[in-house]
Phi, psi and omega in degrees: 000133179285147176291143176260121182278127183252124175258134185304127176083019182271173177255169178298327180293323181294318178297318179298318180298316180296317180299313180295320180296316179296318178297317181297318179295315180295319178296321180295324178295336178290344182290334174101168179211137180195185179299139177289154178236129000289154182295127181206161180278153173271191184299323181278356181094001176276166177292131181288138178249152169238153182214162176057232186297323180296324178298320179292317179300316179295324178297318178297317178297321178295317179301314184288332182268357179260129176273143175303135182101346180288326182265122184296319184277347178219075187293342180266000180288141174125193183232136183282006183298331181292345174288350183268004177299138183076011172284153177291149178279083184234164177302325179294318179294321179295318178298319178295319177298317177302316180299313180298318180294313180301312181299315183292317182293317179298320182285319191253352180235086183286350181280354183238155170250115182285123180265316183200143171232121184224121178261149178210139176292141178275119183294334181273348182220105187292347181254013181240138173243126176267124181252113181270124184242123178246125182217160177243136176277123187304309191283339182242358177053045175245149184257142179223154176233147172213155177242126179250111179280128179240125182262125181285337178235106185287122170081346186294315182295316180297320180296320179295322179292323182289326182281346175089000000 
């Protein structure tokens, strides 16, 4: 149990506010701090760090962009969505992509409660599926959304633009 700080002459609401504030700060510290992704220098030339909610978002992106087998010490880490490159942009492929994303986040990111994963074809780009991810951070009870763009054909569109 956390100590409740008592200020002389306060009301019960003030004590409650301090208690909730201390719990929120302590819970937020549980979210973590680490190197930002992608690794880059900050203004002083040191390695840039990310913390709290940003750290979780970056962690989800790392999980989704890593294929199982890429990490030597954890060969099962990652998301199988990258196996879907060159799949047709069909409702079945989108459903399979949603399944892979849901499975990977539930398995590898214990700090979040996954609320919804919804894929949709991008009308402006026929080889891209936008995957909308809605999650709640367990320790602070806040909700976040992110969109993960997944390209069904790697590099083809960029190559066509470069060749003119």
